[in-house]
TORDREN-575382 format. One record per atom (N, C-alpha, C): atom name; residue in three letters; chain; x, y, z. Coordinates in nm, 3 decimals. Layout:
N
<atom 'CA'; 'ala'; 'A'; <X; Y; Z>>
...
//
This chain:
84
<atom 'N'; 'met'; 'A'; <7.725; 8.670; 9.389>>
<atom 'CA'; 'met'; 'A'; <7.802; 8.561; 9.463>>
<atom 'C'; 'met'; 'A'; <7.845; 8.588; 9.568>>
<atom 'N'; 'ser'; 'A'; <7.827; 8.446; 9.694>>
<atom 'CA'; 'ser'; 'A'; <7.855; 8.446; 9.802>>
<atom 'C'; 'ser'; 'A'; <7.992; 8.401; 9.870>>
<atom 'N'; 'leu'; 'A'; <7.968; 8.471; 9.954>>
<atom 'CA'; 'leu'; 'A'; <8.158; 8.439; 10.019>>
<atom 'C'; 'leu'; 'A'; <8.147; 8.315; 10.134>>
<atom 'N'; 'his'; 'A'; <8.188; 8.225; 10.149>>
<atom 'CA'; 'his'; 'A'; <8.182; 8.146; 10.280>>
<atom 'C'; 'his'; 'A'; <8.258; 8.112; 10.340>>
<atom 'N'; 'ala'; 'A'; <8.311; 8.084; 10.439>>
<atom 'CA'; 'ala'; 'A'; <8.402; 8.040; 10.572>>
<atom 'C'; 'ala'; 'A'; <8.375; 7.890; 10.589>>
<atom 'N'; 'leu'; 'A'; <8.454; 7.796; 10.610>>
<atom 'CA'; 'leu'; 'A'; <8.454; 7.708; 10.675>>
<atom 'C'; 'leu'; 'A'; <8.586; 7.686; 10.778>>
<atom 'N'; 'gly'; 'A'; <8.558; 7.650; 10.864>>
<atom 'CA'; 'gly'; 'A'; <8.672; 7.605; 10.970>>
<atom 'C'; 'gly'; 'A'; <8.629; 7.550; 11.113>>
<atom 'N'; 'leu'; 'A'; <8.738; 7.487; 11.130>>
<atom 'CA'; 'leu'; 'A'; <8.745; 7.464; 11.296>>
<atom 'C'; 'leu'; 'A'; <8.870; 7.539; 11.374>>
<atom 'N'; 'asn'; 'A'; <8.849; 7.527; 11.475>>
<atom 'CA'; 'asn'; 'A'; <8.891; 7.609; 11.572>>
<atom 'C'; 'asn'; 'A'; <8.894; 7.530; 11.730>>
<atom 'N'; 'his'; 'A'; <8.941; 7.621; 11.770>>
<atom 'CA'; 'his'; 'A'; <8.979; 7.555; 11.934>>
<atom 'C'; 'his'; 'A'; <8.905; 7.522; 12.024>>
<atom 'N'; 'thr'; 'A'; <8.753; 7.632; 12.004>>
<atom 'CA'; 'thr'; 'A'; <8.663; 7.635; 12.020>>
<atom 'C'; 'thr'; 'A'; <8.528; 7.545; 11.978>>
<atom 'N'; 'thr'; 'A'; <8.554; 7.477; 11.894>>
<atom 'CA'; 'thr'; 'A'; <8.451; 7.431; 11.802>>
<atom 'C'; 'thr'; 'A'; <8.479; 7.274; 11.789>>
<atom 'N'; 'ala'; 'A'; <8.658; 7.239; 11.772>>
<atom 'CA'; 'ala'; 'A'; <8.682; 7.118; 11.794>>
<atom 'C'; 'ala'; 'A'; <8.817; 7.058; 11.868>>
<atom 'N'; 'pro'; 'A'; <8.790; 6.924; 11.883>>
<atom 'CA'; 'pro'; 'A'; <8.903; 6.916; 11.964>>
<atom 'C'; 'pro'; 'A'; <9.061; 6.888; 11.943>>
<atom 'N'; 'leu'; 'A'; <9.144; 6.926; 11.989>>
<atom 'CA'; 'leu'; 'A'; <9.278; 6.885; 11.919>>
<atom 'C'; 'leu'; 'A'; <9.268; 6.771; 11.837>>
<atom 'N'; 'gln'; 'A'; <9.273; 6.632; 11.846>>
<atom 'CA'; 'gln'; 'A'; <9.284; 6.555; 11.770>>
<atom 'C'; 'gln'; 'A'; <9.242; 6.607; 11.643>>
<atom 'N'; 'met'; 'A'; <9.127; 6.622; 11.633>>
<atom 'CA'; 'met'; 'A'; <9.048; 6.674; 11.496>>
<atom 'C'; 'met'; 'A'; <9.126; 6.780; 11.450>>
<atom 'N'; 'arg'; 'A'; <9.175; 6.881; 11.506>>
<atom 'CA'; 'arg'; 'A'; <9.214; 6.977; 11.423>>
<atom 'C'; 'arg'; 'A'; <9.384; 6.961; 11.372>>
<atom 'N'; 'glu'; 'A'; <9.455; 6.887; 11.438>>
<atom 'CA'; 'glu'; 'A'; <9.543; 6.770; 11.391>>
<atom 'C'; 'glu'; 'A'; <9.508; 6.704; 11.279>>
<atom 'N'; 'lys'; 'A'; <9.421; 6.689; 11.243>>
<atom 'CA'; 'lys'; 'A'; <9.375; 6.572; 11.144>>
<atom 'C'; 'lys'; 'A'; <9.391; 6.673; 10.977>>
<atom 'N'; 'val'; 'A'; <9.313; 6.842; 11.002>>
<atom 'CA'; 'val'; 'A'; <9.304; 6.901; 10.940>>
<atom 'C'; 'val'; 'A'; <9.382; 7.028; 10.876>>
<atom 'N'; 'thr'; 'A'; <9.508; 7.025; 10.940>>
<atom 'CA'; 'thr'; 'A'; <9.592; 7.105; 10.920>>
<atom 'C'; 'thr'; 'A'; <9.648; 7.058; 10.744>>
<atom 'N'; 'phe'; 'A'; <9.658; 7.183; 10.704>>
<atom 'CA'; 'phe'; 'A'; <9.758; 7.220; 10.606>>
<atom 'C'; 'phe'; 'A'; <9.919; 7.236; 10.621>>
<atom 'N'; 'ala'; 'A'; <10.019; 7.152; 10.595>>
<atom 'CA'; 'ala'; 'A'; <10.134; 7.222; 10.574>>
<atom 'C'; 'ala'; 'A'; <10.139; 7.325; 10.504>>
<atom 'N'; 'pro'; 'A'; <10.244; 7.377; 10.538>>
<atom 'CA'; 'pro'; 'A'; <10.277; 7.513; 10.471>>
<atom 'C'; 'pro'; 'A'; <10.349; 7.472; 10.265>>
<atom 'N'; 'asp'; 'A'; <10.406; 7.349; 10.291>>
<atom 'CA'; 'asp'; 'A'; <10.458; 7.304; 10.151>>
<atom 'C'; 'asp'; 'A'; <10.350; 7.259; 10.059>>
<atom 'N'; 'arg'; 'A'; <10.177; 7.257; 10.151>>
<atom 'CA'; 'arg'; 'A'; <10.071; 7.165; 10.110>>
<atom 'C'; 'arg'; 'A'; <10.013; 7.246; 10.051>>
<atom 'N'; 'ile'; 'A'; <9.958; 7.408; 10.087>>
<atom 'CA'; 'ile'; 'A'; <9.909; 7.499; 10.083>>
<atom 'C'; 'ile'; 'A'; <9.857; 7.523; 9.907>>
<atom 'N'; 'cys'; 'A'; <9.994; 7.564; 9.896>>
<atom 'CA'; 'cys'; 'A'; <9.960; 7.566; 9.722>>
<atom 'C'; 'cys'; 'A'; <9.864; 7.489; 9.618>>
<atom 'N'; 'asp'; 'A'; <9.910; 7.327; 9.684>>
<atom 'CA'; 'asp'; 'A'; <9.871; 7.260; 9.596>>
<atom 'C'; 'asp'; 'A'; <9.712; 7.233; 9.636>>
<atom 'N'; 'ala'; 'A'; <9.681; 7.256; 9.753>>
<atom 'CA'; 'ala'; 'A'; <9.536; 7.219; 9.770>>
<atom 'C'; 'ala'; 'A'; <9.446; 7.335; 9.738>>
<atom 'N'; 'leu'; 'A'; <9.502; 7.464; 9.708>>
<atom 'CA'; 'leu'; 'A'; <9.370; 7.549; 9.666>>
<atom 'C'; 'leu'; 'A'; <9.417; 7.525; 9.495>>
<atom 'N'; 'arg'; 'A'; <9.492; 7.487; 9.440>>
<atom 'CA'; 'arg'; 'A'; <9.492; 7.468; 9.328>>
<atom 'C'; 'arg'; 'A'; <9.415; 7.354; 9.280>>
<atom 'N'; 'asp'; 'A'; <9.397; 7.221; 9.366>>
<atom 'CA'; 'asp'; 'A'; <9.292; 7.118; 9.358>>
<atom 'C'; 'asp'; 'A'; <9.174; 7.166; 9.412>>
<atom 'N'; 'leu'; 'A'; <9.150; 7.261; 9.503>>
<atom 'CA'; 'leu'; 'A'; <9.015; 7.374; 9.534>>
<atom 'C'; 'leu'; 'A'; <8.948; 7.391; 9.425>>
<atom 'N'; 'thr'; 'A'; <9.047; 7.505; 9.372>>
<atom 'CA'; 'thr'; 'A'; <9.022; 7.623; 9.247>>
<atom 'C'; 'thr'; 'A'; <8.972; 7.542; 9.138>>
<atom 'N'; 'asn'; 'A'; <9.036; 7.439; 9.115>>
<atom 'CA'; 'asn'; 'A'; <9.014; 7.372; 8.959>>
<atom 'C'; 'asn'; 'A'; <8.922; 7.293; 8.940>>
<atom 'N'; 'gly'; 'A'; <8.887; 7.300; 8.816>>
<atom 'CA'; 'gly'; 'A'; <8.797; 7.201; 8.792>>
<atom 'C'; 'gly'; 'A'; <8.652; 7.266; 8.841>>
<atom 'N'; 'gly'; 'A'; <8.641; 7.377; 8.876>>
<atom 'CA'; 'gly'; 'A'; <8.492; 7.453; 8.880>>
<atom 'C'; 'gly'; 'A'; <8.452; 7.448; 9.023>>
<atom 'N'; 'arg'; 'A'; <8.547; 7.353; 9.118>>
<atom 'CA'; 'arg'; 'A'; <8.437; 7.357; 9.209>>
<atom 'C'; 'arg'; 'A'; <8.401; 7.478; 9.361>>
<atom 'N'; 'val'; 'A'; <8.524; 7.585; 9.331>>
<atom 'CA'; 'val'; 'A'; <8.483; 7.719; 9.341>>
<atom 'C'; 'val'; 'A'; <8.591; 7.831; 9.252>>
<atom 'N'; 'lys'; 'A'; <8.556; 7.938; 9.319>>
<atom 'CA'; 'lys'; 'A'; <8.585; 8.017; 9.177>>
<atom 'C'; 'lys'; 'A'; <8.746; 8.116; 9.242>>
<atom 'N'; 'glu'; 'A'; <8.720; 8.115; 9.377>>
<atom 'CA'; 'glu'; 'A'; <8.813; 8.169; 9.413>>
<atom 'C'; 'glu'; 'A'; <8.812; 8.115; 9.598>>
<atom 'N'; 'ala'; 'A'; <8.929; 8.132; 9.676>>
<atom 'CA'; 'ala'; 'A'; <8.985; 8.074; 9.786>>
<atom 'C'; 'ala'; 'A'; <9.088; 8.096; 9.832>>
<atom 'N'; 'ala'; 'A'; <9.033; 8.092; 9.994>>
<atom 'CA'; 'ala'; 'A'; <9.207; 8.133; 10.034>>
<atom 'C'; 'ala'; 'A'; <9.189; 8.023; 10.169>>
<atom 'N'; 'ile'; 'A'; <9.348; 7.961; 10.223>>
<atom 'CA'; 'ile'; 'A'; <9.357; 7.837; 10.324>>
<atom 'C'; 'ile'; 'A'; <9.429; 7.925; 10.457>>
<atom 'N'; 'leu'; 'A'; <9.371; 7.952; 10.590>>
<atom 'CA'; 'leu'; 'A'; <9.434; 7.955; 10.687>>
<atom 'C'; 'leu'; 'A'; <9.429; 7.847; 10.751>>
<atom 'N'; 'ser'; 'A'; <9.582; 7.788; 10.796>>
<atom 'CA'; 'ser'; 'A'; <9.586; 7.702; 10.867>>
<atom 'C'; 'ser'; 'A'; <9.706; 7.712; 10.957>>
<atom 'N'; 'thr'; 'A'; <9.681; 7.752; 11.119>>
<atom 'CA'; 'thr'; 'A'; <9.755; 7.751; 11.241>>
<atom 'C'; 'thr'; 'A'; <9.753; 7.645; 11.308>>
<atom 'N'; 'cys'; 'A'; <9.828; 7.632; 11.426>>
<atom 'CA'; 'cys'; 'A'; <9.846; 7.559; 11.554>>
<atom 'C'; 'cys'; 'A'; <9.681; 7.516; 11.586>>
<atom 'N'; 'asn'; 'A'; <9.605; 7.619; 11.595>>
<atom 'CA'; 'asn'; 'A'; <9.455; 7.642; 11.649>>
<atom 'C'; 'asn'; 'A'; <9.320; 7.611; 11.570>>
<atom 'N'; 'arg'; 'A'; <9.352; 7.670; 11.437>>
<atom 'CA'; 'arg'; 'A'; <9.213; 7.681; 11.368>>
<atom 'C'; 'arg'; 'A'; <9.311; 7.646; 11.199>>
<atom 'N'; 'thr'; 'A'; <9.176; 7.545; 11.134>>
<atom 'CA'; 'thr'; 'A'; <9.192; 7.606; 11.019>>
<atom 'C'; 'thr'; 'A'; <9.071; 7.634; 10.924>>
<atom 'N'; 'glu'; 'A'; <9.089; 7.748; 10.832>>
<atom 'CA'; 'glu'; 'A'; <8.985; 7.777; 10.793>>
<atom 'C'; 'glu'; 'A'; <8.968; 7.804; 10.633>>
<atom 'N'; 'ile'; 'A'; <8.893; 7.764; 10.542>>
<atom 'CA'; 'ile'; 'A'; <8.902; 7.788; 10.400>>
<atom 'C'; 'ile'; 'A'; <8.751; 7.919; 10.393>>
<atom 'N'; 'tyr'; 'A'; <8.843; 8.046; 10.289>>
<atom 'CA'; 'tyr'; 'A'; <8.743; 8.108; 10.252>>
<atom 'C'; 'tyr'; 'A'; <8.704; 8.072; 10.102>>
<atom 'N'; 'phe'; 'A'; <8.564; 8.111; 10.103>>
<atom 'CA'; 'phe'; 'A'; <8.570; 8.037; 9.944>>
<atom 'C'; 'phe'; 'A'; <8.395; 8.130; 9.846>>
<atom 'N'; 'cys'; 'A'; <8.450; 8.158; 9.772>>
<atom 'CA'; 'cys'; 'A'; <8.314; 8.168; 9.659>>
<atom 'C'; 'cys'; 'A'; <8.302; 8.075; 9.574>>
<atom 'N'; 'gly'; 'A'; <8.177; 8.057; 9.532>>
<atom 'CA'; 'gly'; 'A'; <8.152; 7.968; 9.410>>
<atom 'C'; 'gly'; 'A'; <8.095; 7.854; 9.441>>
<atom 'N'; 'ala'; 'A'; <8.087; 7.822; 9.554>>
<atom 'CA'; 'ala'; 'A'; <8.007; 7.612; 9.600>>
<atom 'C'; 'ala'; 'A'; <7.958; 7.662; 9.718>>
<atom 'N'; 'glu'; 'A'; <7.877; 7.540; 9.742>>
<atom 'CA'; 'glu'; 'A'; <7.803; 7.543; 9.876>>
<atom 'C'; 'glu'; 'A'; <7.923; 7.481; 9.952>>
<atom 'N'; 'pro'; 'A'; <7.888; 7.505; 10.072>>
<atom 'CA'; 'pro'; 'A'; <7.982; 7.509; 10.175>>
<atom 'C'; 'pro'; 'A'; <7.980; 7.332; 10.215>>
<atom 'N'; 'leu'; 'A'; <7.896; 7.257; 10.167>>
<atom 'CA'; 'leu'; 'A'; <7.899; 7.109; 10.187>>
<atom 'C'; 'leu'; 'A'; <7.978; 7.046; 10.117>>
<atom 'N'; 'ser'; 'A'; <8.014; 7.110; 9.969>>
<atom 'CA'; 'ser'; 'A'; <8.093; 7.042; 9.889>>
<atom 'C'; 'ser'; 'A'; <8.261; 7.062; 9.913>>
<atom 'N'; 'val'; 'A'; <8.286; 7.162; 9.962>>
<atom 'CA'; 'val'; 'A'; <8.356; 7.197; 10.024>>
<atom 'C'; 'val'; 'A'; <8.423; 7.124; 10.128>>
<atom 'N'; 'ala'; 'A'; <8.334; 7.087; 10.259>>
<atom 'CA'; 'ala'; 'A'; <8.375; 7.040; 10.375>>
<atom 'C'; 'ala'; 'A'; <8.400; 6.862; 10.336>>
<atom 'N'; 'arg'; 'A'; <8.326; 6.834; 10.242>>
<atom 'CA'; 'arg'; 'A'; <8.370; 6.680; 10.155>>
<atom 'C'; 'arg'; 'A'; <8.505; 6.696; 10.078>>
<atom 'N'; 'trp'; 'A'; <8.541; 6.772; 10.013>>
<atom 'CA'; 'trp'; 'A'; <8.655; 6.832; 9.963>>
<atom 'C'; 'trp'; 'A'; <8.743; 6.819; 10.068>>
<atom 'N'; 'met'; 'A'; <8.753; 6.874; 10.155>>
<atom 'CA'; 'met'; 'A'; <8.858; 6.878; 10.281>>
<atom 'C'; 'met'; 'A'; <8.846; 6.762; 10.347>>
<atom 'N'; 'glu'; 'A'; <8.738; 6.705; 10.362>>
<atom 'CA'; 'glu'; 'A'; <8.736; 6.550; 10.413>>
<atom 'C'; 'glu'; 'A'; <8.809; 6.437; 10.342>>
<atom 'N'; 'gln'; 'A'; <8.824; 6.419; 10.188>>
<atom 'CA'; 'gln'; 'A'; <8.870; 6.357; 10.076>>
<atom 'C'; 'gln'; 'A'; <9.033; 6.397; 10.079>>
<atom 'N'; 'val'; 'A'; <9.071; 6.535; 10.083>>
<atom 'CA'; 'val'; 'A'; <9.210; 6.552; 10.127>>
<atom 'C'; 'val'; 'A'; <9.282; 6.521; 10.227>>
<atom 'N'; 'his'; 'A'; <9.237; 6.530; 10.358>>
<atom 'CA'; 'his'; 'A'; <9.286; 6.488; 10.460>>
<atom 'C'; 'his'; 'A'; <9.274; 6.335; 10.522>>
<atom 'N'; 'ala'; 'A'; <9.195; 6.233; 10.374>>
<atom 'CA'; 'ala'; 'A'; <9.157; 6.124; 10.415>>
<atom 'C'; 'ala'; 'A'; <9.025; 6.108; 10.549>>
<atom 'N'; 'leu'; 'A'; <8.936; 6.158; 10.578>>
<atom 'CA'; 'leu'; 'A'; <8.888; 6.158; 10.660>>
<atom 'C'; 'leu'; 'A'; <8.735; 6.086; 10.619>>
<atom 'N'; 'pro'; 'A'; <8.654; 6.011; 10.723>>
<atom 'CA'; 'pro'; 'A'; <8.551; 5.964; 10.696>>
<atom 'C'; 'pro'; 'A'; <8.425; 6.059; 10.678>>
<atom 'N'; 'glu'; 'A'; <8.342; 6.052; 10.592>>
<atom 'CA'; 'glu'; 'A'; <8.256; 6.152; 10.549>>
<atom 'C'; 'glu'; 'A'; <8.157; 6.178; 10.625>>
<atom 'N'; 'arg'; 'A'; <8.157; 6.326; 10.640>>
<atom 'CA'; 'arg'; 'A'; <8.060; 6.390; 10.719>>
<atom 'C'; 'arg'; 'A'; <8.158; 6.370; 10.883>>
<atom 'N'; 'ser'; 'A'; <8.249; 6.342; 10.901>>
<atom 'CA'; 'ser'; 'A'; <8.343; 6.352; 10.987>>
<atom 'C'; 'ser'; 'A'; <8.368; 6.492; 11.059>>
<atom 'N'; 'leu'; 'A'; <8.378; 6.611; 10.937>>
<atom 'CA'; 'leu'; 'A'; <8.390; 6.739; 11.030>>
<atom 'C'; 'leu'; 'A'; <8.215; 6.830; 11.034>>
<atom 'N'; 'ala'; 'A'; <8.144; 6.770; 11.001>>
<atom 'CA'; 'ala'; 'A'; <7.994; 6.836; 11.051>>
<atom 'C'; 'ala'; 'A'; <7.963; 6.854; 11.203>>
<atom 'N'; 'pro'; 'A'; <8.015; 6.777; 11.301>>
<atom 'CA'; 'pro'; 'A'; <7.975; 6.854; 11.416>>
<atom 'C'; 'pro'; 'A'; <8.073; 6.933; 11.471>>
<atom 'N'; 'his'; 'A'; <8.171; 6.987; 11.411>>
<atom 'CA'; 'his'; 'A'; <8.261; 7.083; 11.412>>
<atom 'C'; 'his'; 'A'; <8.237; 7.217; 11.333>>
<atom 'N'; 'thr'; 'A'; <8.220; 7.176; 11.254>>
<atom 'CA'; 'thr'; 'A'; <8.239; 7.305; 11.113>>
<atom 'C'; 'thr'; 'A'; <8.111; 7.397; 11.153>>
//
Protein backbone atom coordinates (compact mmCIF):
# COMPACT_ATOMS: atom_id res chain seq x y z
CA MET A 1 0.00 0.00 0.00
CA SER A 2 1.36 3.43 -0.96
CA LEU A 3 1.24 6.57 1.12
CA HIS A 4 0.58 9.77 -0.84
CA ALA A 5 0.65 13.47 -0.03
CA LEU A 6 -1.30 16.07 -1.96
CA GLY A 7 -0.96 19.68 -1.03
CA LEU A 8 -0.60 23.33 -1.78
CA ASN A 9 1.70 25.65 0.12
CA HIS A 10 3.20 29.12 -0.01
CA THR A 11 5.81 28.04 -2.56
CA THR A 12 3.47 26.18 -4.93
CA ALA A 13 0.30 28.27 -4.96
CA PRO A 14 -0.66 31.94 -4.67
CA LEU A 15 -2.57 33.13 -1.61
CA GLN A 16 -5.84 33.37 -3.56
CA MET A 17 -5.71 29.63 -4.39
CA ARG A 18 -4.57 28.62 -0.89
CA GLU A 19 -7.54 30.48 0.60
CA LYS A 20 -9.93 28.52 -1.62
CA VAL A 21 -8.75 25.10 -0.40
CA THR A 22 -8.56 25.78 3.33
CA PHE A 23 -10.53 23.44 5.58
CA ALA A 24 -12.09 25.23 8.54
CA PRO A 25 -11.58 23.35 11.81
CA ASP A 26 -15.29 22.56 12.09
CA ARG A 27 -15.30 21.02 8.56
CA ILE A 28 -12.25 18.74 8.80
CA CYS A 29 -14.09 15.82 10.46
CA ASP A 30 -16.84 15.88 7.83
CA ALA A 31 -14.28 16.16 5.04
CA LEU A 32 -12.29 13.20 6.38
CA ARG A 33 -15.47 11.16 6.73
CA ASP A 34 -16.46 11.98 3.15
CA LEU A 35 -12.99 11.17 1.82
CA THR A 36 -12.76 7.81 3.59
CA ASN A 37 -16.35 6.66 3.02
CA GLY A 38 -17.18 4.65 -0.06
CA GLY A 39 -13.71 3.19 -0.46
CA ARG A 40 -12.18 6.32 -2.00
CA VAL A 41 -9.22 6.07 0.40
CA LYS A 42 -8.47 3.69 3.26
CA GLU A 43 -6.93 6.20 5.66
CA ALA A 44 -6.36 9.94 5.52
CA ALA A 45 -5.22 12.99 7.45
CA ILE A 46 -5.78 16.64 6.59
CA LEU A 47 -3.45 19.45 7.62
CA SER A 48 -4.81 22.92 6.95
CA THR A 49 -3.03 26.07 8.12
CA CYS A 50 -2.74 29.63 6.91
CA ASN A 51 0.15 28.70 4.60
CA ARG A 52 -0.77 25.23 3.40
CA THR A 53 -3.36 22.53 2.96
CA GLU A 54 -2.12 18.97 2.74
CA ILE A 55 -3.88 15.64 2.55
CA TYR A 56 -1.97 12.48 3.43
CA PHE A 57 -3.70 9.28 2.36
CA CYS A 58 -3.37 5.68 1.29
CA GLY A 59 -5.56 3.52 -0.87
CA ALA A 60 -6.23 5.82 -3.83
CA GLU A 61 -4.51 7.51 -6.69
CA PRO A 62 -3.58 11.15 -6.10
CA LEU A 63 -5.63 12.31 -9.09
CA SER A 64 -8.87 11.00 -7.59
CA VAL A 65 -8.15 12.82 -4.32
CA ALA A 66 -7.34 16.02 -6.23
CA ARG A 67 -10.72 15.74 -8.00
CA TRP A 68 -12.41 15.19 -4.61
CA MET A 69 -10.68 18.27 -3.20
CA GLU A 70 -11.84 20.36 -6.17
CA GLN A 71 -15.41 19.15 -5.68
CA VAL A 72 -15.39 19.82 -1.93
CA HIS A 73 -14.24 23.38 -2.51
CA ALA A 74 -16.41 23.94 -5.62
CA LEU A 75 -13.40 24.54 -7.87
CA PRO A 76 -13.26 23.90 -11.60
CA GLU A 77 -11.85 20.53 -12.61
CA ARG A 78 -8.07 20.46 -12.92
CA SER A 79 -7.69 23.87 -11.25
CA LEU A 80 -5.33 22.35 -8.65
CA ALA A 81 -3.05 20.69 -11.21
CA PRO A 82 -0.64 23.63 -11.65
CA HIS A 83 -0.17 23.90 -7.87
CA THR A 84 0.08 20.34 -6.56
